[in-house]
C-alpha positions as CSV (number, residue, x, y, z in Angstrom):
1,M,34.9,46.9,59.2
2,A,35.2,46.7,63.0
3,D,36.3,43.4,64.6
4,I,33.0,43.0,66.6
5,I,33.9,39.4,67.6
6,G,37.3,40.6,68.9
7,F,35.7,43.5,70.9
8,A,33.1,41.1,72.3
9,Y,35.8,38.7,73.4
10,A,37.7,41.5,75.1
11,A,34.6,42.7,76.9
12,T,33.9,39.1,78.1
13,V,37.4,38.6,79.4
14,A,37.4,42.0,81.3
15,T,33.9,41.4,82.6
16,G,34.9,38.0,83.9
17,G,37.7,39.5,85.8
18,I,35.4,42.1,87.4
19,I,32.8,39.5,88.3
20,G,35.6,37.3,89.9
21,Y,36.5,40.3,92.0
22,L,33.0,41.1,93.0
23,K,32.0,37.6,93.9
24,A,35.2,36.3,95.5
25,G,37.2,39.5,96.2
26,S,39.9,38.1,94.0
27,I,42.3,40.9,93.1
28,P,44.3,38.6,90.8
29,S,41.1,37.9,88.8
30,L,40.5,41.6,88.5
31,A,44.0,42.3,87.4
32,A,44.2,39.4,84.9
33,G,40.7,40.2,83.5
34,V,41.5,43.9,83.0
35,L,45.0,43.2,81.6
36,F,44.0,40.5,79.2
37,G,40.7,42.2,78.3
38,G,42.7,45.3,77.5
39,L,45.2,43.4,75.4
40,A,42.4,41.6,73.5
41,G,40.6,45.0,73.0
42,F,43.9,46.4,71.6
43,G,44.2,43.4,69.4
44,A,40.7,43.9,68.1
45,Y,41.5,47.6,67.5
46,Q,44.6,46.7,65.5
47,T,42.6,44.1,63.5
48,T,40.0,46.7,62.7
49,N,42.6,49.0,61.3
50,D,44.6,46.3,59.4
51,P,43.0,42.8,59.1
52,R,46.5,41.3,58.7
53,N,47.7,42.6,62.1
54,V,46.5,39.8,64.3
55,S,49.7,39.2,66.3
56,V,48.4,40.7,69.6
57,T,45.1,38.8,69.3
58,I,46.9,35.6,68.7
59,A,49.3,36.1,71.5
60,T,46.6,37.0,74.0
61,S,44.4,34.0,72.9
62,V,47.4,31.6,73.2
63,V,48.2,32.7,76.7
64,L,44.6,32.7,77.9
65,S,43.7,29.4,76.3
66,G,46.8,27.8,77.9
67,L,46.4,29.3,81.4
68,M,42.6,28.8,81.6
69,G,42.8,25.4,79.9
70,Y,45.2,24.3,82.6
71,R,42.9,25.7,85.3
72,F,39.9,23.9,83.7
73,Y,41.9,20.6,83.5
74,N,42.8,20.8,87.2
75,S,39.4,21.9,88.5
76,G,37.1,20.2,86.1
77,K,34.7,23.2,86.4
78,F,33.6,24.8,83.2
79,M,32.9,28.2,84.8
80,P,34.9,30.3,84.4
81,A,38.1,28.6,83.3
82,G,36.5,26.3,80.7
83,L,34.5,29.1,79.2
84,V,37.4,31.4,78.8
85,A,39.7,28.6,77.5
86,S,37.1,27.7,74.9
87,L,36.5,31.3,73.8
88,S,40.2,31.9,73.6
89,L,40.7,28.8,71.5
90,L,38.0,30.0,69.2
91,M,39.6,33.4,68.9
92,L,42.9,31.8,68.2
93,L,41.4,29.7,65.4
94,K,39.5,32.7,64.0
95,S,42.7,34.9,63.9
96,A,44.8,32.1,62.5
97,Y,42.2,31.5,59.7
98,K,42.1,35.3,59.0
99,L,45.9,35.4,58.9
100,Y,46.2,32.4,56.6
101,N,43.6,33.6,54.2
102,Q,45.0,37.1,53.9
103,Q,48.4,36.0,52.5
């Protein structure tokens, strides 16, 4: 069964980077959004093929929750940093739960 939640997370991250570029002209937002969205999409693809293969999803979620959580802490603004940090933390918990219950 396809990892629909993982693919939706990947699309959200990539779309956020594109919106950041369109609204503010931020090339780093575009690059980070496309890079991490692509990694999250690859992780969702791997999880779809083998539910135990969550390493890319976990790594991507850890990095994004850390980076965006730090940005949220410094800015106090939920959008976009707090949203991405929250979604990344939820993906991390989902993947860790899946990994723990598969063994």
